[in-house]
HTML snippet that shows the backbone in 3Dmol.js (N, CA, C, O; Angstrom):
<script src="https://3Dmol.org/build/3Dmol-min.js"></script>
<div id="view" style="width:600px;height:400px;position:relative"></div>
<script>
const pdb = `
ATOM      1  N   MET A   1     -26.860-105.202 167.586  1.00  0.00           N
ATOM      2  CA  MET A   1     -26.219-106.373 167.025  1.00  0.00           C
ATOM      3  C   MET A   1     -25.283-105.951 165.896  1.00  0.00           C
ATOM      4  O   MET A   1     -25.611-105.056 165.117  1.00  0.00           O
ATOM      5  N   ALA A   2     -24.138-106.582 165.808  1.00  0.00           N
ATOM      6  CA  ALA A   2     -23.129-106.213 164.815  1.00  0.00           C
ATOM      7  C   ALA A   2     -23.522-106.719 163.437  1.00  0.00           C
ATOM      8  O   ALA A   2     -24.223-107.720 163.289  1.00  0.00           O
ATOM      9  N   ASN A   3     -23.048-105.999 162.442  1.00  0.00           N
ATOM     10  CA  ASN A   3     -23.275-106.375 161.050  1.00  0.00           C
ATOM     11  C   ASN A   3     -21.952-106.511 160.324  1.00  0.00           C
ATOM     12  O   ASN A   3     -20.927-105.994 160.769  1.00  0.00           O
ATOM     13  N   LEU A   4     -21.985-107.209 159.205  1.00  0.00           N
ATOM     14  CA  LEU A   4     -20.829-107.339 158.328  1.00  0.00           C
ATOM     15  C   LEU A   4     -21.173-106.728 156.980  1.00  0.00           C
ATOM     16  O   LEU A   4     -22.258-106.953 156.445  1.00  0.00           O
ATOM     17  N   LYS A   5     -20.238-105.951 156.433  1.00  0.00           N
ATOM     18  CA  LYS A   5     -20.397-105.449 155.076  1.00  0.00           C
ATOM     19  C   LYS A   5     -19.610-106.376 154.166  1.00  0.00           C
ATOM     20  O   LYS A   5     -18.388-106.475 154.276  1.00  0.00           O
ATOM     21  N   VAL A   6     -20.311-107.055 153.267  1.00  0.00           N
ATOM     22  CA  VAL A   6     -19.693-108.026 152.374  1.00  0.00           C
ATOM     23  C   VAL A   6     -19.767-107.473 150.956  1.00  0.00           C
ATOM     24  O   VAL A   6     -20.844-107.122 150.476  1.00  0.00           O
ATOM     25  N   THR A   7     -18.612-107.397 150.286  1.00  0.00           N
ATOM     26  CA  THR A   7     -18.526-106.869 148.938  1.00  0.00           C
ATOM     27  C   THR A   7     -17.958-107.927 148.011  1.00  0.00           C
ATOM     28  O   THR A   7     -16.941-108.547 148.322  1.00  0.00           O
ATOM     29  N   LEU A   8     -18.606-108.137 146.874  1.00  0.00           N
ATOM     30  CA  LEU A   8     -18.111-109.076 145.875  1.00  0.00           C
ATOM     31  C   LEU A   8     -17.020-108.369 145.072  1.00  0.00           C
ATOM     32  O   LEU A   8     -17.295-107.383 144.390  1.00  0.00           O
ATOM     33  N   VAL A   9     -15.778-108.869 145.149  1.00  0.00           N
ATOM     34  CA  VAL A   9     -14.656-108.207 144.485  1.00  0.00           C
ATOM     35  C   VAL A   9     -14.115-108.994 143.293  1.00  0.00           C
ATOM     36  O   VAL A   9     -13.306-108.477 142.523  1.00  0.00           O
ATOM     37  N   LYS A  10     -14.556-110.237 143.140  1.00  0.00           N
ATOM     38  CA  LYS A  10     -14.089-111.054 142.031  1.00  0.00           C
ATOM     39  C   LYS A  10     -15.284-111.769 141.413  1.00  0.00           C
ATOM     40  O   LYS A  10     -16.193-112.199 142.122  1.00  0.00           O
ATOM     41  N   SER A  11     -15.277-111.891 140.097  1.00  0.00           N
ATOM     42  CA  SER A  11     -16.383-112.513 139.388  1.00  0.00           C
ATOM     43  C   SER A  11     -16.511-113.996 139.727  1.00  0.00           C
ATOM     44  O   SER A  11     -15.533-114.656 140.078  1.00  0.00           O
ATOM     45  N   THR A  12     -17.729-114.500 139.615  1.00  0.00           N
ATOM     46  CA  THR A  12     -17.984-115.913 139.884  1.00  0.00           C
ATOM     47  C   THR A  12     -18.000-116.746 138.600  1.00  0.00           C
ATOM     48  O   THR A  12     -18.417-117.904 138.630  1.00  0.00           O
ATOM     49  N   ILE A  13     -17.559-116.186 137.485  1.00  0.00           N
ATOM     50  CA  ILE A  13     -17.645-116.884 136.203  1.00  0.00           C
ATOM     51  C   ILE A  13     -16.925-118.232 136.224  1.00  0.00           C
ATOM     52  O   ILE A  13     -17.489-119.232 135.780  1.00  0.00           O
ATOM     53  N   GLY A  14     -15.707-118.277 136.723  1.00  0.00           N
ATOM     54  CA  GLY A  14     -14.967-119.532 136.728  1.00  0.00           C
ATOM     55  C   GLY A  14     -15.047-120.289 138.039  1.00  0.00           C
ATOM     56  O   GLY A  14     -14.310-121.252 138.252  1.00  0.00           O
ATOM     57  N   ALA A  15     -15.941-119.857 138.919  1.00  0.00           N
ATOM     58  CA  ALA A  15     -15.997-120.438 140.263  1.00  0.00           C
ATOM     59  C   ALA A  15     -16.729-121.775 140.264  1.00  0.00           C
ATOM     60  O   ALA A  15     -17.473-122.103 139.339  1.00  0.00           O
ATOM     61  N   VAL A  16     -16.495-122.530 141.324  1.00  0.00           N
ATOM     62  CA  VAL A  16     -17.188-123.791 141.554  1.00  0.00           C
ATOM     63  C   VAL A  16     -18.691-123.486 141.680  1.00  0.00           C
ATOM     64  O   VAL A  16     -19.057-122.498 142.316  1.00  0.00           O
ATOM     65  N   PRO A  17     -19.560-124.307 141.093  1.00  0.00           N
ATOM     66  CA  PRO A  17     -21.001-124.043 141.169  1.00  0.00           C
ATOM     67  C   PRO A  17     -21.532-123.840 142.589  1.00  0.00           C
ATOM     68  O   PRO A  17     -22.420-123.015 142.802  1.00  0.00           O
ATOM     69  N   LYS A  18     -21.000-124.579 143.555  1.00  0.00           N
ATOM     70  CA  LYS A  18     -21.427-124.411 144.947  1.00  0.00           C
ATOM     71  C   LYS A  18     -21.082-123.016 145.456  1.00  0.00           C
ATOM     72  O   LYS A  18     -21.851-122.426 146.214  1.00  0.00           O
ATOM     73  N   HIS A  19     -19.932-122.485 145.047  1.00  0.00           N
ATOM     74  CA  HIS A  19     -19.535-121.150 145.464  1.00  0.00           C
ATOM     75  C   HIS A  19     -20.417-120.092 144.808  1.00  0.00           C
ATOM     76  O   HIS A  19     -20.738-119.078 145.428  1.00  0.00           O
ATOM     77  N   LYS A  20     -20.808-120.325 143.563  1.00  0.00           N
ATOM     78  CA  LYS A  20     -21.719-119.392 142.887  1.00  0.00           C
ATOM     79  C   LYS A  20     -23.031-119.291 143.650  1.00  0.00           C
ATOM     80  O   LYS A  20     -23.561-118.197 143.842  1.00  0.00           O
ATOM     81  N   LYS A  21     -23.553-120.433 144.085  1.00  0.00           N
ATOM     82  CA  LYS A  21     -24.812-120.453 144.845  1.00  0.00           C
ATOM     83  C   LYS A  21     -24.653-119.749 146.188  1.00  0.00           C
ATOM     84  O   LYS A  21     -25.565-119.061 146.647  1.00  0.00           O
ATOM     85  N   THR A  22     -23.494-119.923 146.815  1.00  0.00           N
ATOM     86  CA  THR A  22     -23.248-119.285 148.108  1.00  0.00           C
ATOM     87  C   THR A  22     -23.210-117.769 147.963  1.00  0.00           C
ATOM     88  O   THR A  22     -23.785-117.047 148.778  1.00  0.00           O
ATOM     89  N   VAL A  23     -22.527-117.286 146.920  1.00  0.00           N
ATOM     90  CA  VAL A  23     -22.454-115.836 146.684  1.00  0.00           C
ATOM     91  C   VAL A  23     -23.856-115.288 146.426  1.00  0.00           C
ATOM     92  O   VAL A  23     -24.210-114.223 146.932  1.00  0.00           O
ATOM     93  N   GLU A  24     -24.643-116.003 145.651  1.00  0.00           N
ATOM     94  CA  GLU A  24     -26.014-115.568 145.369  1.00  0.00           C
ATOM     95  C   GLU A  24     -26.859-115.568 146.644  1.00  0.00           C
ATOM     96  O   GLU A  24     -27.679-114.674 146.850  1.00  0.00           O
ATOM     97  N   ALA A  25     -26.658-116.568 147.493  1.00  0.00           N
ATOM     98  CA  ALA A  25     -27.401-116.651 148.753  1.00  0.00           C
ATOM     99  C   ALA A  25     -27.031-115.515 149.708  1.00  0.00           C
ATOM    100  O   ALA A  25     -27.840-115.113 150.544  1.00  0.00           O
ATOM    101  N   LEU A  26     -25.817-115.006 149.580  1.00  0.00           N
ATOM    102  CA  LEU A  26     -25.398-113.856 150.387  1.00  0.00           C
ATOM    103  C   LEU A  26     -26.067-112.569 149.895  1.00  0.00           C
ATOM    104  O   LEU A  26     -26.031-111.549 150.583  1.00  0.00           O
ATOM    105  N   GLY A  27     -26.673-112.614 148.714  1.00  0.00           N
ATOM    106  CA  GLY A  27     -27.356-111.440 148.171  1.00  0.00           C
ATOM    107  C   GLY A  27     -26.495-110.642 147.228  1.00  0.00           C
ATOM    108  O   GLY A  27     -26.821-109.497 146.916  1.00  0.00           O
ATOM    109  N   LEU A  28     -25.403-111.217 146.765  1.00  0.00           N
ATOM    110  CA  LEU A  28     -24.482-110.516 145.868  1.00  0.00           C
ATOM    111  C   LEU A  28     -24.715-110.986 144.443  1.00  0.00           C
ATOM    112  O   LEU A  28     -24.667-112.183 144.161  1.00  0.00           O
ATOM    113  N   LYS A  29     -24.967-110.039 143.543  1.00  0.00           N
ATOM    114  CA  LYS A  29     -25.238-110.394 142.157  1.00  0.00           C
ATOM    115  C   LYS A  29     -24.175-109.856 141.206  1.00  0.00           C
ATOM    116  O   LYS A  29     -23.826-110.523 140.232  1.00  0.00           O
ATOM    117  N   LYS A  30     -23.660-108.668 141.471  1.00  0.00           N
ATOM    118  CA  LYS A  30     -22.688-108.060 140.578  1.00  0.00           C
ATOM    119  C   LYS A  30     -21.404-107.715 141.334  1.00  0.00           C
ATOM    120  O   LYS A  30     -21.410-107.534 142.551  1.00  0.00           O
ATOM    121  N   VAL A  31     -20.318-107.631 140.592  1.00  0.00           N
ATOM    122  CA  VAL A  31     -19.025-107.270 141.180  1.00  0.00           C
ATOM    123  C   VAL A  31     -19.103-105.844 141.727  1.00  0.00           C
ATOM    124  O   VAL A  31     -19.729-104.972 141.126  1.00  0.00           O
ATOM    125  N   ASN A  32     -18.467-105.623 142.859  1.00  0.00           N
ATOM    126  CA  ASN A  32     -18.402-104.342 143.566  1.00  0.00           C
ATOM    127  C   ASN A  32     -19.709-103.936 144.227  1.00  0.00           C
ATOM    128  O   ASN A  32     -19.849-102.783 144.636  1.00  0.00           O
ATOM    129  N   LYS A  33     -20.664-104.840 144.345  1.00  0.00           N
ATOM    130  CA  LYS A  33     -21.881-104.563 145.100  1.00  0.00           C
ATOM    131  C   LYS A  33     -21.679-105.010 146.541  1.00  0.00           C
ATOM    132  O   LYS A  33     -20.997-105.999 146.811  1.00  0.00           O
ATOM    133  N   THR A  34     -22.284-104.266 147.462  1.00  0.00           N
ATOM    134  CA  THR A  34     -22.105-104.521 148.893  1.00  0.00           C
ATOM    135  C   THR A  34     -23.449-104.779 149.554  1.00  0.00           C
ATOM    136  O   THR A  34     -24.449-104.141 149.225  1.00  0.00           O
ATOM    137  N   VAL A  35     -23.462-105.722 150.490  1.00  0.00           N
ATOM    138  CA  VAL A  35     -24.655-105.980 151.299  1.00  0.00           C
ATOM    139  C   VAL A  35     -24.244-105.999 152.764  1.00  0.00           C
ATOM    140  O   VAL A  35     -23.113-106.346 153.105  1.00  0.00           O
ATOM    141  N   GLU A  36     -25.186-105.618 153.624  1.00  0.00           N
ATOM    142  CA  GLU A  36     -24.954-105.710 155.067  1.00  0.00           C
ATOM    143  C   GLU A  36     -25.706-106.911 155.587  1.00  0.00           C
ATOM    144  O   GLU A  36     -26.910-107.046 155.365  1.00  0.00           O
ATOM    145  N   LEU A  37     -25.003-107.780 156.277  1.00  0.00           N
ATOM    146  CA  LEU A  37     -25.586-109.010 156.803  1.00  0.00           C
ATOM    147  C   LEU A  37     -25.318-109.102 158.298  1.00  0.00           C
ATOM    148  O   LEU A  37     -24.340-108.538 158.788  1.00  0.00           O
ATOM    149  N   PRO A  38     -26.175-109.805 159.026  1.00  0.00           N
ATOM    150  CA  PRO A  38     -25.937-109.972 160.464  1.00  0.00           C
ATOM    151  C   PRO A  38     -24.685-110.799 160.716  1.00  0.00           C
ATOM    152  O   PRO A  38     -24.377-111.733 159.974  1.00  0.00           O
ATOM    153  N   ASP A  39     -23.979-110.443 161.763  1.00  0.00           N
ATOM    154  CA  ASP A  39     -22.743-111.150 162.115  1.00  0.00           C
ATOM    155  C   ASP A  39     -23.102-112.356 162.980  1.00  0.00           C
ATOM    156  O   ASP A  39     -23.150-112.263 164.206  1.00  0.00           O
ATOM    157  N   ASN A  40     -23.353-113.489 162.323  1.00  0.00           N
ATOM    158  CA  ASN A  40     -23.660-114.716 163.056  1.00  0.00           C
ATOM    159  C   ASN A  40     -22.875-115.876 162.444  1.00  0.00           C
ATOM    160  O   ASN A  40     -22.173-115.703 161.448  1.00  0.00           O
ATOM    161  N   ALA A  41     -22.997-117.036 163.038  1.00  0.00           N
ATOM    162  CA  ALA A  41     -22.215-118.200 162.612  1.00  0.00           C
ATOM    163  C   ALA A  41     -22.539-118.614 161.178  1.00  0.00           C
ATOM    164  O   ALA A  41     -21.642-119.009 160.433  1.00  0.00           O
ATOM    165  N   ALA A  42     -23.798-118.530 160.787  1.00  0.00           N
ATOM    166  CA  ALA A  42     -24.188-118.930 159.436  1.00  0.00           C
ATOM    167  C   ALA A  42     -23.548-118.017 158.391  1.00  0.00           C
ATOM    168  O   ALA A  42     -23.002-118.491 157.395  1.00  0.00           O
ATOM    169  N   THR A  43     -23.618-116.711 158.623  1.00  0.00           N
ATOM    170  CA  THR A  43     -23.032-115.757 157.689  1.00  0.00           C
ATOM    171  C   THR A  43     -21.515-115.921 157.629  1.00  0.00           C
ATOM    172  O   THR A  43     -20.926-115.905 156.548  1.00  0.00           O
ATOM    173  N   ARG A  44     -20.894-116.077 158.784  1.00  0.00           N
ATOM    174  CA  ARG A  44     -19.435-116.260 158.822  1.00  0.00           C
ATOM    175  C   ARG A  44     -19.011-117.505 158.046  1.00  0.00           C
ATOM    176  O   ARG A  44     -17.994-117.485 157.352  1.00  0.00           O
ATOM    177  N   GLY A  45     -19.775-118.575 158.157  1.00  0.00           N
ATOM    178  CA  GLY A  45     -19.462-119.804 157.445  1.00  0.00           C
ATOM    179  C   GLY A  45     -19.568-119.634 155.947  1.00  0.00           C
ATOM    180  O   GLY A  45     -18.728-120.135 155.200  1.00  0.00           O
ATOM    181  N   MET A  46     -20.603-118.926 155.501  1.00  0.00           N
ATOM    182  CA  MET A  46     -20.772-118.681 154.071  1.00  0.00           C
ATOM    183  C   MET A  46     -19.644-117.814 153.537  1.00  0.00           C
ATOM    184  O   MET A  46     -19.114-118.071 152.456  1.00  0.00           O
ATOM    185  N   VAL A  47     -19.277-116.790 154.294  1.00  0.00           N
ATOM    186  CA  VAL A  47     -18.200-115.896 153.872  1.00  0.00           C
ATOM    187  C   VAL A  47     -16.878-116.656 153.819  1.00  0.00           C
ATOM    188  O   VAL A  47     -16.083-116.448 152.903  1.00  0.00           O
ATOM    189  N   LYS A  48     -16.638-117.521 154.777  1.00  0.00           N
ATOM    190  CA  LYS A  48     -15.388-118.287 154.794  1.00  0.00           C
ATOM    191  C   LYS A  48     -15.278-119.190 153.573  1.00  0.00           C
ATOM    192  O   LYS A  48     -14.182-119.391 153.048  1.00  0.00           O
ATOM    193  N   GLN A  49     -16.390-119.729 153.122  1.00  0.00           N
ATOM    194  CA  GLN A  49     -16.384-120.616 151.962  1.00  0.00           C
ATOM    195  C   GLN A  49     -15.983-119.869 150.687  1.00  0.00           C
ATOM    196  O   GLN A  49     -15.350-120.452 149.806  1.00  0.00           O
ATOM    197  N   VAL A  50     -16.342-118.596 150.580  1.00  0.00           N
ATOM    198  CA  VAL A  50     -16.051-117.829 149.362  1.00  0.00           C
ATOM    199  C   VAL A  50     -15.134-116.644 149.656  1.00  0.00           C
ATOM    200  O   VAL A  50     -15.235-115.595 149.019  1.00  0.00           O
ATOM    201  N   GLN A  51     -14.243-116.821 150.624  1.00  0.00           N
ATOM    202  CA  GLN A  51     -13.381-115.711 151.039  1.00  0.00           C
ATOM    203  C   GLN A  51     -12.467-115.206 149.925  1.00  0.00           C
ATOM    204  O   GLN A  51     -11.998-114.069 149.986  1.00  0.00           O
ATOM    205  N   HIS A  52     -12.207-116.030 148.911  1.00  0.00           N
ATOM    206  CA  HIS A  52     -11.372-115.616 147.795  1.00  0.00           C
ATOM    207  C   HIS A  52     -12.133-114.736 146.800  1.00  0.00           C
ATOM    208  O   HIS A  52     -11.529-114.181 145.882  1.00  0.00           O
ATOM    209  N   LEU A  53     -13.440-114.606 146.970  1.00  0.00           N
ATOM    210  CA  LEU A  53     -14.261-113.807 146.049  1.00  0.00           C
ATOM    211  C   LEU A  53     -14.803-112.529 146.686  1.00  0.00           C
ATOM    212  O   LEU A  53     -15.260-111.632 145.978  1.00  0.00           O
ATOM    213  N   VAL A  54     -14.758-112.440 148.007  1.00  0.00           N
ATOM    214  CA  VAL A  54     -15.395-111.318 148.691  1.00  0.00           C
ATOM    215  C   VAL A  54     -14.425-110.576 149.613  1.00  0.00           C
ATOM    216  O   VAL A  54     -13.365-111.084 149.980  1.00  0.00           O
ATOM    217  N   LYS A  55     -14.831-109.357 149.973  1.00  0.00           N
ATOM    218  CA  LYS A  55     -14.115-108.560 150.976  1.00  0.00           C
ATOM    219  C   LYS A  55     -15.099-108.301 152.103  1.00  0.00           C
ATOM    220  O   LYS A  55     -16.255-107.955 151.859  1.00  0.00           O
ATOM    221  N   VAL A  56     -14.637-108.468 153.342  1.00  0.00           N
ATOM    222  CA  VAL A  56     -15.526-108.326 154.498  1.00  0.00           C
ATOM    223  C   VAL A  56     -15.015-107.225 155.408  1.00  0.00           C
ATOM    224  O   VAL A  56     -13.818-107.129 155.680  1.00  0.00           O
ATOM    225  N   GLU A  57     -15.947-106.388 155.878  1.00  0.00           N
ATOM    226  CA  GLU A  57     -15.615-105.314 156.822  1.00  0.00           C
ATOM    227  C   GLU A  57     -16.632-105.347 157.955  1.00  0.00           C
ATOM    228  O   GLU A  57     -17.789-105.717 157.755  1.00  0.00           O
ATOM    229  N   GLU A  58     -16.189-104.956 159.141  1.00  0.00           N
ATOM    230  CA  GLU A  58     -17.118-104.803 160.265  1.00  0.00           C
ATOM    231  C   GLU A  58     -17.928-103.525 160.033  1.00  0.00           C
ATOM    232  O   GLU A  58     -17.373-102.493 159.657  1.00  0.00           O
ATOM    233  N   ALA A  59     -19.222-103.599 160.256  1.00  0.00           N
ATOM    234  CA  ALA A  59     -20.067-102.418 160.048  1.00  0.00           C
ATOM    235  C   ALA A  59     -20.655-101.928 161.354  1.00  0.00           C
ATOM    236  O   ALA A  59     -21.392-100.942 161.368  1.00  0.00           O
TER     237      ALA A  59
END
`;
const viewer = $3Dmol.createViewer("view");
viewer.addModel(pdb, "pdb");
viewer.setStyle({}, {cartoon: {color: "spectrum"}});
viewer.zoomTo();
viewer.render();
</script>
């Protein structure tokens, strides 16, 4: 099964509270930290919501 590497590239300090919760739910706590997540519809939807804060790569 394919995975996505999601990296937080921008701080959530000025972000909408809902976006802060989404980034935290993705498992990202600090800038430049990376997590590998399964490539499914739920993950894609979360990433799309905060696409201005994260970088996504196929893993």
